[in-house]
GULOPA-221036 format. One record per residue: x, y, z of N, C-alpha, C, O in turn. Coordinates in Angstrom, 2 decimals. Layout:
<pts>
- X,Y,Z,X,Y,Z,X,Y,Z,X,Y,Z;
...
</pts>
This chain:
<pts>
- -47.94,14.68,-43.95,-47.59,13.88,-42.78,-47.33,12.03,-42.73,-48.12,11.57,-43.55;
- -46.94,11.48,-42.42,-46.63,9.75,-42.53,-47.05,9.76,-41.06,-46.68,10.43,-40.09;
- -47.81,8.90,-41.19,-47.99,8.18,-39.86,-47.85,6.59,-39.84,-48.23,5.97,-40.83;
- -47.29,5.89,-38.71,-46.78,4.59,-38.94,-47.28,3.97,-37.39,-46.73,4.18,-36.31;
- -48.36,3.25,-37.62,-48.81,2.32,-36.46,-48.16,1.15,-36.03,-47.98,0.19,-36.78;
- -47.67,1.21,-34.46,-47.02,0.09,-33.99,-47.42,-0.56,-32.93,-48.26,0.10,-32.31;
- -47.16,-1.71,-32.39,-48.03,-2.48,-31.48,-48.34,-1.75,-30.07,-49.46,-1.77,-29.58;
- -47.28,-1.14,-29.50,-47.32,-0.51,-28.37,-46.39,0.61,-27.93,-45.57,0.89,-28.80;
- -46.31,1.29,-26.88,-45.51,2.30,-26.53,-43.95,1.73,-26.44,-43.03,2.56,-26.46;
- -43.73,0.68,-26.37,-42.07,0.21,-26.22,-41.82,0.15,-27.70,-40.91,0.86,-28.12;
- -42.50,-0.59,-28.57,-42.42,-0.29,-30.02,-42.17,0.98,-30.65,-41.23,1.16,-31.43;
- -42.98,1.84,-30.34,-42.83,2.96,-30.78,-41.25,3.87,-30.33,-40.56,4.63,-31.01;
- -41.13,3.49,-29.19,-39.85,4.16,-28.70,-38.59,3.45,-29.30,-37.51,4.03,-29.26;
- -38.71,2.21,-29.83,-37.62,1.60,-30.39,-37.78,1.97,-31.56,-36.79,2.66,-31.80;
- -38.50,1.93,-32.55,-38.75,2.76,-33.88,-37.90,3.94,-33.90,-36.84,4.12,-34.50;
- -38.72,4.93,-32.92,-38.24,6.12,-32.99,-36.61,6.46,-32.74,-35.93,7.35,-33.24;
- -36.30,5.57,-31.90,-34.65,5.44,-31.64,-33.87,5.32,-33.12,-33.10,6.12,-33.64;
- -34.41,3.89,-33.65,-33.88,4.09,-35.04,-33.86,4.86,-36.16,-33.00,4.89,-37.05;
- -34.85,5.48,-36.04,-35.01,6.97,-37.11,-33.98,7.67,-36.86,-33.14,7.98,-37.71;
- -33.96,8.06,-35.38,-32.86,9.26,-35.04,-31.68,8.72,-35.61,-31.19,9.14,-36.65;
- -31.21,7.76,-34.90,-29.67,7.19,-35.06,-29.56,7.27,-37.03,-28.76,8.02,-37.59;
- -30.39,6.46,-37.68,-30.31,6.54,-39.14,-30.20,8.20,-39.48,-29.39,8.62,-40.31;
- -30.92,8.90,-38.87,-31.03,10.47,-39.41,-30.04,10.98,-38.84,-29.84,12.10,-39.30;
- -29.34,10.71,-38.10,-27.88,11.14,-37.52,-26.96,10.88,-38.39,-26.22,11.79,-38.79;
- -26.83,9.58,-38.86,-25.43,9.19,-39.23,-25.96,9.90,-41.05,-25.01,10.30,-41.73;
- -26.87,9.95,-41.46,-27.03,10.47,-42.56,-26.88,12.04,-42.59,-26.49,12.61,-43.61;
- -27.22,12.77,-41.32,-26.90,14.01,-41.24,-25.45,14.46,-41.49,-25.07,15.28,-42.32;
- -24.64,13.71,-40.53,-23.31,13.76,-40.10,-22.52,13.19,-41.46,-21.36,13.53,-41.69;
- -22.99,12.65,-42.00,-22.17,12.40,-43.45,-22.33,13.14,-44.49,-21.59,13.07,-45.48;
- -23.54,14.12,-44.35,-23.63,14.99,-45.11,-23.23,16.75,-44.94,-22.97,17.59,-45.80;
- -23.32,16.82,-43.59,-23.04,18.26,-43.23,-22.28,18.36,-41.97,-22.13,19.46,-41.43;
- -21.68,16.97,-41.34,-20.44,17.08,-40.71,-21.02,17.17,-39.10,-20.24,16.87,-38.20;
- -22.48,17.61,-38.77,-22.87,17.74,-37.63,-24.26,17.41,-37.70,-24.84,17.49,-38.78;
- -25.01,16.95,-36.38,-26.10,16.70,-36.45,-26.73,17.20,-35.15,-26.35,16.68,-34.09;
- -27.71,18.19,-35.13,-28.29,19.07,-34.48,-29.95,18.48,-33.93,-30.88,18.59,-34.73;
- -30.15,18.05,-32.96,-31.45,17.58,-32.56,-32.24,17.88,-31.46,-31.49,18.04,-30.49;
- -33.42,18.04,-31.15,-33.80,18.67,-30.16,-35.04,17.77,-29.72,-35.89,17.41,-30.54;
- -35.08,17.42,-28.24,-36.07,16.15,-27.95,-36.89,17.01,-26.87,-36.54,18.06,-26.34;
- -38.22,16.20,-26.66,-39.26,17.09,-25.96,-39.24,15.90,-24.61,-38.36,15.07,-24.39;
- -40.26,16.08,-23.99,-40.36,14.91,-22.66,-41.23,14.31,-22.61,-42.08,14.48,-23.49;
- -41.48,13.25,-21.50,-42.39,12.40,-21.71,-42.01,11.02,-21.70,-40.99,10.66,-22.29;
- -42.95,9.99,-20.93,-42.42,8.67,-20.62,-41.83,7.98,-21.70,-40.82,7.29,-21.55;
- -42.47,8.15,-22.91,-42.34,7.26,-23.95,-40.66,7.75,-24.47,-39.75,6.94,-24.61;
- -40.55,9.07,-24.66,-39.36,9.59,-25.28,-38.44,9.08,-24.19,-37.31,9.00,-24.66;
- -38.48,8.72,-22.96,-37.40,8.39,-22.06,-36.93,6.94,-22.57,-35.75,6.64,-22.75;
- -37.81,6.25,-22.74,-37.55,4.98,-23.25,-36.92,5.04,-24.40,-35.98,4.27,-24.55;
- -37.25,5.90,-25.43,-36.74,5.90,-26.73,-35.24,6.58,-26.68,-34.52,6.59,-27.68;
- -34.89,7.08,-25.60,-33.52,7.91,-25.42,-32.71,6.79,-24.95,-31.62,6.64,-25.50;
- -33.04,6.00,-24.05,-32.46,4.67,-23.50,-31.66,3.80,-24.85,-30.48,3.53,-25.03;
- -32.82,3.55,-25.62,-32.77,2.78,-26.77,-31.86,3.48,-27.91,-31.32,2.77,-28.76;
- -31.71,4.71,-27.92,-30.92,5.68,-28.69,-29.68,5.37,-28.19,-28.83,5.27,-29.08;
- -29.28,5.18,-27.05,-27.84,5.21,-26.54,-26.98,4.09,-26.88,-25.75,3.99,-26.91;
- -28.18,3.04,-27.18,-27.35,1.63,-27.67,-27.26,1.69,-29.27,-26.74,0.81,-29.94;
- -27.73,2.62,-29.69,-27.63,2.69,-31.42,-26.47,3.11,-31.81,-25.63,3.55,-31.03;
- -26.32,2.99,-33.16,-25.16,3.07,-33.85,-25.12,4.80,-34.13,-25.52,5.07,-35.26;
- -24.74,5.85,-33.40,-24.62,7.11,-33.30,-23.36,7.87,-33.72,-22.35,7.50,-33.13;
- -23.21,8.80,-34.57,-21.72,9.53,-34.38,-21.86,10.61,-33.45,-22.22,11.73,-33.81;
- -21.52,10.24,-31.98,-21.81,10.82,-30.73,-21.21,12.06,-30.94,-21.88,13.09,-30.89;
- -19.74,12.06,-31.23,-18.71,12.84,-31.43,-19.20,14.12,-32.18,-18.82,15.24,-31.82;
- -20.01,13.95,-33.15,-20.85,15.06,-33.97,-22.25,15.49,-33.64,-22.87,16.32,-34.31;
- -22.72,14.88,-32.55,-23.95,15.35,-32.34,-24.33,16.30,-31.26,-23.71,16.37,-30.20;
- -25.47,17.12,-31.59,-25.61,18.36,-30.33,-27.07,17.87,-30.07,-27.64,17.38,-31.05;
- -27.71,17.92,-28.99,-28.84,17.49,-28.28,-29.20,19.14,-27.64,-28.27,19.80,-27.16;
- -30.31,19.58,-27.68,-31.12,20.38,-27.76,-32.29,20.04,-26.89,-32.66,18.86,-26.90;
- -32.96,20.94,-26.10,-34.17,20.83,-25.77,-35.28,21.42,-26.21,-35.07,22.59,-26.51;
- -36.67,20.97,-26.40,-37.79,21.61,-27.22,-38.46,22.39,-26.19,-38.95,23.46,-26.56;
- -38.58,22.07,-24.97,-39.19,22.72,-23.99,-38.72,22.01,-22.47,-38.36,20.86,-22.21;
- -38.90,23.36,-21.53,-38.54,22.79,-20.06,-39.06,23.64,-19.11,-39.06,24.83,-19.44;
- -39.56,23.34,-17.83,-40.36,23.83,-17.04,-39.31,24.50,-16.29,-38.19,24.02,-16.12;
- -39.80,25.83,-15.78,-38.94,26.84,-14.90,-38.95,25.92,-13.74,-40.00,25.63,-13.17;
- -37.74,25.46,-13.39,-37.77,24.55,-11.87,-36.33,24.52,-11.49,-35.54,25.04,-12.27;
- -35.93,24.02,-10.48,-34.51,24.02,-9.81,-34.09,22.78,-10.48,-34.78,21.78,-10.69;
- -32.60,23.04,-10.86,-31.74,21.79,-11.14,-32.02,20.57,-10.47,-32.14,20.64,-9.25;
- -32.18,19.10,-11.21,-32.40,18.16,-10.40,-33.86,17.93,-10.30,-34.13,16.73,-10.35;
- -34.90,18.74,-10.17,-36.03,18.49,-9.83,-36.69,17.59,-10.73,-36.42,17.65,-11.93;
- -37.61,16.69,-10.26,-38.32,15.72,-10.88,-38.93,15.69,-12.13,-38.87,14.78,-12.96;
- -39.70,17.11,-12.20,-40.49,17.42,-12.95,-39.70,18.32,-14.25,-40.20,18.78,-15.28;
- -38.40,18.36,-13.80,-37.51,18.89,-15.22,-37.31,17.86,-16.24,-36.99,16.74,-15.85;
- -37.46,18.12,-17.60,-37.01,17.10,-18.63,-35.81,17.06,-18.65,-35.46,15.93,-19.01;
- -34.82,17.82,-18.41,-33.39,17.82,-18.39,-32.98,16.56,-17.29,-32.08,15.78,-17.56;
- -33.66,16.50,-16.20,-33.46,15.54,-15.43,-33.57,13.87,-16.11,-32.70,13.00,-16.09;
- -34.66,13.82,-16.57,-35.06,12.52,-17.37,-34.08,12.39,-18.52,-33.61,11.29,-18.81;
- -33.79,13.38,-19.12,-32.74,13.14,-20.23,-31.37,12.83,-19.84,-30.64,12.07,-20.46;
- -31.03,13.51,-18.67,-29.75,12.88,-18.17,-29.68,11.25,-17.83,-28.76,10.47,-18.07;
- -30.92,11.01,-17.21,-30.82,9.45,-16.82,-31.09,8.57,-18.13,-30.70,7.40,-18.24;
- -31.82,9.28,-19.11,-32.14,8.27,-20.10,-30.99,8.46,-21.18,-30.94,7.61,-22.06;
- -30.08,9.46,-21.19,-29.25,9.56,-22.44,-27.91,9.70,-21.95,-27.01,8.86,-22.06;
- -27.85,10.94,-21.33,-26.66,11.41,-21.36,-25.41,10.66,-20.06,-24.18,10.75,-19.98;
- -26.34,10.04,-19.30,-25.48,9.30,-18.66,-25.24,7.75,-19.30,-24.74,6.82,-18.67;
- -25.70,7.68,-20.63,-25.73,6.06,-21.24,-24.74,6.13,-22.29,-23.96,5.21,-22.54;
- -24.81,7.56,-23.08,-24.40,7.63,-24.34,-22.99,8.26,-24.18,-22.92,9.04,-23.22;
- -21.89,8.11,-24.88,-20.85,8.82,-25.04,-20.74,10.51,-25.63,-19.93,10.92,-26.46;
- -21.83,11.35,-24.91,-21.76,12.57,-25.47,-21.01,13.43,-24.23,-21.08,13.30,-23.01;
- -20.34,14.25,-25.00,-19.56,15.04,-23.91,-20.55,16.47,-23.47,-21.58,16.83,-24.05;
- -19.97,17.05,-22.39,-21.01,18.18,-21.83,-21.10,19.16,-22.72,-22.13,19.83,-22.70;
- -20.12,19.47,-23.64,-20.26,20.34,-24.70,-21.20,20.29,-25.73,-21.53,21.24,-26.44;
- -21.55,19.34,-25.77,-22.71,18.72,-26.63,-23.85,18.71,-26.06,-24.75,18.54,-26.89;
- -24.25,18.82,-24.90,-25.91,18.86,-24.47,-26.12,20.40,-23.87,-25.42,21.00,-23.06;
- -27.18,20.76,-24.47,-27.46,22.11,-24.36,-28.84,22.25,-23.51,-29.89,22.02,-24.09;
- -28.85,22.51,-22.55,-29.83,22.38,-21.45,-30.89,23.86,-21.60,-30.20,24.88,-21.66;
- -31.90,24.03,-21.65,-32.32,25.18,-21.60,-32.17,25.95,-20.20,-32.34,25.31,-19.16;
- -31.86,27.31,-20.16,-31.36,28.10,-18.96,-32.70,28.42,-18.08,-33.00,29.54,-17.65;
- -33.19,27.63,-17.95,-34.53,28.18,-17.04,-34.18,28.54,-15.45,-34.95,29.14,-14.70;
- -32.94,28.06,-15.11,-32.79,28.70,-13.55,-31.98,29.95,-13.54,-31.18,30.24,-12.65;
- -32.30,30.77,-14.74,-31.60,32.07,-14.92,-32.60,33.16,-14.14,-33.81,32.98,-14.07;
- -32.01,34.16,-13.64,-32.70,35.16,-12.93,-33.76,36.25,-14.03,-34.88,36.71,-13.83;
- -32.94,36.36,-15.03,-33.70,37.28,-16.12,-34.17,35.99,-17.40,-33.46,35.72,-18.37;
- -35.44,35.38,-17.11,-35.64,34.41,-18.53,-35.70,34.78,-19.40,-35.06,34.15,-20.25;
- -36.35,35.87,-19.83,-36.41,36.42,-21.14,-35.05,36.84,-21.83,-34.96,36.74,-23.05;
- -34.21,37.20,-21.24,-32.66,37.42,-21.51,-32.01,35.90,-21.84,-31.30,35.65,-22.81;
- -32.37,35.09,-20.95,-32.02,33.66,-20.93,-32.44,32.83,-22.27,-31.66,32.15,-22.94;
- -33.91,33.04,-22.55,-34.46,32.33,-23.87,-33.60,33.20,-25.12,-33.34,32.68,-26.20;
- -33.34,34.17,-24.87,-32.53,35.03,-25.95,-31.29,34.29,-26.32,-31.00,33.95,-27.47;
- -30.56,34.05,-25.23,-29.23,33.49,-25.18,-29.51,31.99,-26.02,-28.77,31.61,-26.92;
- -30.88,31.13,-25.47,-30.56,29.96,-26.08,-31.02,30.18,-27.68,-30.80,29.28,-28.49;
- -31.62,31.33,-28.05,-31.90,31.26,-29.65,-30.76,31.61,-30.20,-30.61,31.31,-31.39;
- -29.88,32.17,-29.63,-28.71,32.69,-30.27,-27.73,31.31,-30.33,-27.05,31.06,-31.32;
- -27.76,30.44,-29.10,-27.10,29.06,-29.23,-27.83,28.35,-30.69,-27.06,27.72,-31.42;
- -28.83,28.42,-30.96,-29.30,27.60,-32.03,-28.82,28.02,-32.94,-28.34,27.14,-33.65;
- -28.64,29.40,-33.44,-27.94,30.11,-34.63,-26.48,29.80,-34.55,-25.94,29.78,-35.66;
- -25.69,29.57,-33.56,-24.21,28.96,-33.30,-24.19,27.73,-33.97,-23.24,27.31,-34.64;
- -25.37,27.09,-33.76,-25.28,25.42,-34.09,-25.81,25.21,-35.30,-25.33,24.34,-36.03;
- -27.05,26.08,-35.75,-27.82,25.27,-36.73,-28.03,26.35,-37.86,-28.78,26.17,-38.83;
- -27.31,27.45,-37.65,-27.14,28.38,-38.85,-28.26,29.65,-38.56,-29.09,29.60,-37.65;
- -28.16,30.53,-39.28,-28.84,31.75,-39.24,-29.90,31.99,-40.38,-29.57,32.34,-41.51;
- -31.19,31.77,-39.98,-32.01,31.20,-39.39,-31.52,29.82,-39.12,-31.24,29.00,-40.00;
- -31.40,29.58,-37.56,-31.40,27.89,-37.36,-32.28,26.90,-38.17,-33.49,27.08,-38.34;
- -31.67,25.96,-38.62,-32.37,24.95,-39.43,-32.17,23.55,-38.58,-31.25,22.82,-38.94;
- -33.03,23.16,-37.44,-32.25,22.03,-36.71,-32.59,20.75,-37.56,-33.64,20.79,-38.20;
- -31.91,19.78,-37.63,-31.91,18.44,-38.26,-33.33,17.74,-37.63,-34.13,17.40,-38.51;
- -33.63,17.55,-36.63,-34.86,16.90,-36.04,-35.01,17.20,-34.86,-34.18,17.40,-33.97;
- -36.65,17.23,-34.86,-37.15,17.83,-33.64,-38.13,16.53,-33.12,-38.79,15.78,-33.84;
- -38.04,16.52,-32.07,-39.18,15.10,-31.58,-40.21,16.23,-30.80,-39.92,17.27,-30.20;
- -41.48,15.60,-31.05,-42.50,16.48,-30.19,-43.28,15.24,-29.95,-43.22,14.20,-30.60;
- -43.98,15.50,-28.94,-45.22,14.81,-28.19,-46.60,15.66,-28.32,-46.71,16.88,-28.49;
- -47.59,14.72,-28.19,-48.94,15.60,-28.36,-49.86,15.37,-27.01,-50.06,14.23,-26.61;
- -50.41,16.52,-26.34,-50.96,16.12,-25.45,-52.46,15.96,-25.55,-53.10,16.34,-26.53;
- -52.99,15.37,-24.45,-54.45,15.12,-24.43,-55.24,16.88,-24.84,-56.25,16.94,-25.55;
- -54.84,17.64,-24.49,-55.20,18.90,-24.95,-55.06,19.44,-26.06,-55.51,20.56,-26.30;
- -54.41,18.75,-26.89,-53.53,19.27,-28.03,-52.44,20.03,-28.30,-52.00,20.37,-29.40;
- -51.92,20.34,-26.87,-50.54,20.80,-26.94,-49.40,20.10,-27.77,-49.56,18.97,-28.23;
- -48.05,20.95,-27.95,-47.00,20.37,-28.08,-45.93,21.22,-27.96,-45.88,22.39,-28.34;
- -44.89,20.45,-27.31,-43.62,21.31,-26.65,-44.29,22.25,-25.91,-45.30,21.62,-25.59;
- -44.38,23.26,-25.46,-44.66,24.16,-24.81,-45.78,25.30,-25.08,-46.04,26.33,-24.46;
- -46.34,24.74,-26.23,-47.21,25.62,-27.21,-48.38,25.30,-26.66,-48.80,24.35,-27.32;
- -49.20,25.59,-25.76,-50.28,25.46,-24.90,-51.42,26.22,-25.22,-51.34,27.43,-25.44;
- -52.75,25.46,-25.26,-53.96,26.27,-25.52,-53.90,27.63,-25.00,-53.07,27.77,-24.10;
- -54.43,28.48,-25.25,-54.83,29.90,-24.89,-53.31,30.85,-24.41,-53.44,31.95,-23.88;
- -52.32,30.43,-24.61,-51.27,31.13,-24.24,-50.77,31.91,-25.29,-51.00,31.56,-26.45;
- -50.00,33.12,-25.02,-49.70,33.91,-26.03,-48.64,33.68,-26.76,-48.21,34.37,-27.67;
- -48.20,32.60,-26.31,-46.89,31.96,-26.95,-47.02,31.27,-28.24,-46.16,30.91,-29.04;
- -47.97,31.19,-28.26,-48.60,30.43,-29.63,-48.60,31.73,-30.69,-48.66,31.41,-31.88;
- -48.55,32.98,-30.42,-48.72,33.83,-31.64,-47.26,34.49,-31.78,-47.03,35.41,-32.56;
- -46.19,33.82,-30.85,-44.72,34.31,-31.25,-44.11,33.76,-32.41,-43.81,32.57,-32.55;
- -43.91,34.90,-33.46,-43.48,34.81,-34.66,-42.31,35.46,-34.78,-41.87,35.32,-35.92;
- -41.43,36.31,-33.88,-40.32,36.66,-34.27,-38.92,36.05,-33.61,-37.76,36.33,-33.90;
- -39.42,35.18,-32.69,-38.10,34.99,-31.67,-38.09,33.43,-32.19,-38.92,33.17,-33.07;
- -37.27,32.41,-31.75,-37.18,31.02,-32.01,-37.47,30.25,-30.57,-37.88,29.10,-30.47;
- -37.17,31.14,-29.51,-37.17,30.58,-28.18,-38.32,31.66,-27.33,-38.21,32.88,-27.46;
- -39.02,31.26,-26.76,-40.02,32.07,-25.81,-40.39,31.59,-24.57,-40.00,30.43,-24.39;
- -41.18,32.21,-23.38,-41.61,31.66,-22.51,-43.15,31.81,-22.40,-43.83,32.78,-22.74;
- -43.54,30.66,-21.87,-45.28,30.96,-21.86,-45.55,32.13,-21.24,-44.70,32.63,-20.50;
- -46.63,32.66,-21.42,-47.05,34.01,-20.42,-47.32,33.72,-19.31,-46.96,34.48,-18.41;
- -48.02,32.58,-19.04,-48.35,32.00,-17.48,-47.94,30.77,-17.40,-47.35,30.10,-18.24;
- -48.35,30.46,-16.18,-47.79,29.13,-15.71,-48.91,27.92,-16.67,-50.00,28.29,-17.10;
- -48.45,26.73,-16.85,-49.05,25.33,-17.45,-48.86,24.35,-16.92,-47.79,23.77,-17.14;
- -50.06,23.63,-15.82,-49.89,22.72,-15.04,-48.90,23.23,-13.84,-48.01,22.46,-13.48;
- -48.98,24.03,-13.45,-48.54,24.98,-12.33,-47.23,25.46,-12.50,-46.64,25.86,-11.50;
- -46.54,25.51,-13.81,-45.15,26.10,-13.82,-45.34,27.12,-15.25,-46.33,27.06,-15.97;
- -44.37,27.89,-15.43,-44.00,28.47,-16.84,-43.18,27.64,-17.34,-42.72,26.74,-16.65;
- -42.85,27.81,-18.67,-42.18,27.01,-19.45,-41.20,27.70,-20.70,-41.69,28.64,-21.31;
- -40.46,27.45,-20.90,-39.49,27.80,-22.04,-39.74,26.88,-23.12,-39.77,25.65,-23.05;
- -39.89,27.46,-23.93,-40.15,26.58,-25.60,-39.49,26.92,-26.57,-38.88,27.99,-26.56;
- -39.47,25.94,-27.81,-39.06,26.64,-29.09,-40.54,26.71,-29.79,-41.44,25.90,-29.57;
- -40.62,27.66,-30.52,-41.60,28.25,-31.01,-41.67,27.85,-32.46,-40.71,27.42,-33.08;
- -43.05,28.05,-33.03,-43.34,27.54,-34.54,-42.36,27.89,-35.27,-41.82,26.96,-35.88;
- -41.93,28.90,-35.42,-40.99,28.98,-36.74,-39.60,28.43,-36.34,-38.85,28.47,-37.32;
- -39.03,27.97,-35.32,-38.15,27.13,-35.00,-38.26,25.76,-35.68,-37.56,25.20,-36.53;
- -39.54,25.34,-34.93,-40.31,23.95,-35.45,-40.45,23.88,-36.87,-40.19,22.88,-37.54;
- -40.87,25.01,-37.32,-40.85,24.69,-38.88,-39.85,24.68,-39.85,-39.88,24.26,-41.01;
- -39.05,25.16,-39.25,-37.47,24.89,-40.31,-36.83,23.60,-40.03,-35.86,23.35,-40.75;
- -37.10,22.88,-39.29,-36.71,21.83,-38.71,-36.56,20.78,-40.20,-37.59,20.60,-40.85;
- -35.50,20.24,-40.59,-35.38,19.14,-41.88,-36.32,17.98,-41.41,-36.56,17.07,-42.21;
- -36.88,17.94,-40.14,-37.63,16.82,-40.09,-38.38,16.86,-38.63,-37.69,17.22,-37.67;
- -39.81,16.50,-38.38,-40.59,16.60,-37.14,-40.66,14.87,-36.77,-41.06,13.97,-37.52;
- -40.31,14.79,-35.82,-40.76,13.05,-35.34,-41.49,12.95,-34.34,-40.99,12.97,-33.22;
- -43.15,12.80,-34.57,-44.08,12.80,-33.17,-44.12,11.42,-32.68,-44.25,10.47,-33.45;
- -44.00,11.25,-31.29,-44.44,10.48,-30.66,-45.53,10.28,-30.12,-45.66,11.07,-29.18;
- -46.62,9.42,-30.28,-47.93,9.50,-29.80,-48.45,8.11,-29.47,-48.70,7.16,-30.21;
- -48.57,8.27,-28.04,-49.05,6.94,-27.75,-49.96,7.00,-26.06,-49.72,7.63,-25.03;
- -51.08,5.99,-26.45,-52.17,6.06,-25.52,-53.41,6.38,-25.77,-53.77,7.27,-26.55;
- -54.27,5.51,-24.97,-55.95,6.13,-25.92,-56.21,7.18,-25.54,-57.40,7.37,-25.83;
- -55.73,8.18,-24.95,-56.12,9.48,-24.41,-55.96,10.25,-25.44,-56.63,11.29,-25.47;
- -55.12,9.98,-26.44,-54.71,10.58,-27.65,-55.16,10.36,-28.95,-54.61,10.82,-29.94;
- -56.56,9.36,-28.97,-56.93,9.13,-30.19,-57.49,10.48,-30.65,-56.89,11.04,-31.56;
- -58.49,11.02,-30.16,-59.40,12.26,-30.62,-58.30,13.29,-31.02,-58.55,13.86,-32.08;
- -56.98,13.69,-30.33,-56.15,14.91,-31.04,-55.27,14.16,-31.82,-54.58,14.98,-32.43;
- -54.90,12.92,-32.14,-53.91,12.26,-33.00,-55.01,12.67,-34.24,-54.67,13.72,-34.77;
- -56.07,12.16,-34.73,-57.12,12.54,-35.54,-57.19,13.67,-36.14,-57.23,13.93,-37.34;
- -57.20,14.43,-35.08,-57.29,16.25,-35.51,-55.82,16.64,-35.95,-55.73,17.46,-36.87;
- -54.81,16.18,-35.46,-53.31,16.47,-35.86,-53.33,16.09,-37.37,-53.19,16.92,-38.27;
- -53.52,14.80,-37.56,-53.62,14.37,-39.14,-54.44,15.17,-39.91,-54.14,15.51,-41.06;
- -55.50,15.50,-39.33,-56.26,16.29,-40.15,-55.86,17.73,-40.43,-56.57,18.45,-41.12;
- -54.80,18.12,-39.93,-54.37,19.67,-39.99,-55.14,20.57,-39.27,-55.48,21.64,-39.75;
- -55.52,20.11,-37.81,-56.78,21.24,-37.20,-55.71,22.25,-36.74,-54.62,22.04,-36.20;
- -56.27,23.31,-37.07,-55.20,24.36,-36.59,-56.05,24.95,-35.47,-55.83,26.11,-35.12;
- -56.84,24.38,-35.00,-57.51,25.22,-33.79,-56.47,24.39,-32.53,-56.42,25.01,-31.46;
- -55.88,23.42,-32.59,-55.08,23.15,-31.76,-53.78,23.15,-31.66,-53.14,22.46,-32.46;
- -53.25,23.75,-30.87,-51.76,24.14,-31.18,-50.63,22.95,-31.85,-49.61,23.36,-32.40;
- -50.88,21.72,-31.76,-50.03,20.87,-32.62,-50.47,20.80,-33.84,-49.73,20.25,-34.66;
- -51.69,21.28,-34.26,-52.00,21.25,-35.71,-51.75,22.25,-36.40,-52.36,22.39,-37.46;
- -50.79,23.19,-35.99,-50.34,24.63,-36.32,-48.66,24.39,-36.76,-47.97,25.24,-37.33;
- -48.20,23.01,-36.36,-46.70,22.63,-36.82,-46.84,22.05,-38.57,-47.70,21.44,-39.20;
- -45.63,22.57,-38.86,-45.65,22.32,-40.18,-45.83,20.75,-40.41,-45.46,20.07,-39.46;
- -46.37,20.02,-41.58,-46.54,18.73,-41.71,-46.03,17.98,-42.68,-46.10,16.75,-42.70;
- -45.42,18.78,-43.65,-45.18,17.73,-44.81,-43.87,17.14,-44.67,-43.47,16.34,-45.53;
- -43.04,17.50,-43.53,-41.86,16.73,-43.22,-41.94,15.94,-42.04,-40.90,15.59,-41.49;
- -43.09,15.59,-41.57,-43.33,15.08,-40.37,-43.55,13.56,-40.56,-44.20,13.12,-41.51;
- -43.01,12.80,-39.64,-43.30,11.18,-39.65,-43.91,11.04,-37.92,-43.31,11.33,-36.89;
- -45.24,10.52,-38.08,-45.89,10.41,-36.74,-45.56,8.87,-36.43,-45.59,8.12,-37.40;
- -45.31,8.41,-35.38,-45.08,6.90,-34.72,-46.17,6.74,-33.78,-45.92,7.14,-32.65;
- -47.33,6.23,-33.98,-48.30,6.15,-32.84,-48.29,4.31,-32.26,-47.83,3.33,-32.84;
- -48.87,4.40,-31.10,-49.21,2.91,-30.95,-50.49,2.69,-30.98,-51.22,3.65,-30.74;
- -51.03,1.55,-31.23,-52.51,1.02,-31.77,-53.53,1.77,-30.79,-54.57,2.25,-31.24;
- -53.20,1.84,-29.41,-54.03,2.41,-28.66,-54.38,4.07,-29.12,-55.45,4.65,-28.99;
- -53.28,4.51,-29.60,-53.64,6.18,-30.00,-53.66,6.37,-31.47,-53.47,7.47,-32.00;
- -53.93,5.05,-32.24,-54.25,5.29,-33.66,-55.84,5.51,-33.67,-56.66,4.87,-33.03;
- -56.05,6.46,-34.47,-58.07,6.19,-35.18,-58.10,5.26,-35.46,-57.14,4.70,-35.99;
- -59.12,4.75,-35.25,-59.99,3.46,-35.93,-60.65,3.48,-37.29,-61.67,4.16,-37.26;
- -60.37,2.90,-38.59,-61.04,3.14,-39.48,-62.23,3.04,-39.22,-62.68,2.35,-38.31;
- -63.02,3.88,-40.16,-64.53,3.68,-40.19,-65.01,2.59,-40.78,-64.46,2.19,-41.80;
- -66.06,1.95,-40.27,-66.81,0.90,-41.19,-67.53,1.26,-42.31,-68.09,0.40,-42.98;
</pts>
């Protein structure tokens, strides 16, 4: 795991946009397509607005979701709502290139299976995403892999549902196998409340959900507030 510490959350967002844009150009040049998945969060929305202004071969890019709350379309708690405002309405992406998690379906288990099939259609079988963007919660969660939920133990499918609600809602999420096969993992970690968890992530602490994500192909962009301070 490589970590880069930047001045503040805006600098993290801009740097992340540049990383994704460069990775997309390289991925399209090498494989003809770029498939990446994004998480939610305040800093990521800034990142995606910056990404819309970057040099990206959008005609060959597919955007997936890392996770989503089970909530109605347009709800402000939906990651998709903010993805639309931050990226889809700003970048020249076609509707066919934006792949929302189907959390409005009546049968959520079947919907998760359909999304897993979509991953295979876009990124091979088993699917290998080009890049996965992740955040880090103050409780150590990432994606919707949350402490104490049975979803942490799912290893036979790439998309699953949390067993119970987290912060009031059930979630659909990519699972560890899908995250670990990605060519690159890009973590964005900002805010002083993340200091302890970022230190545990760097240490590979598998007692937190984030610490179980494969680390050898990961880049962490953190602001100074979140970065662990060196001991004297």
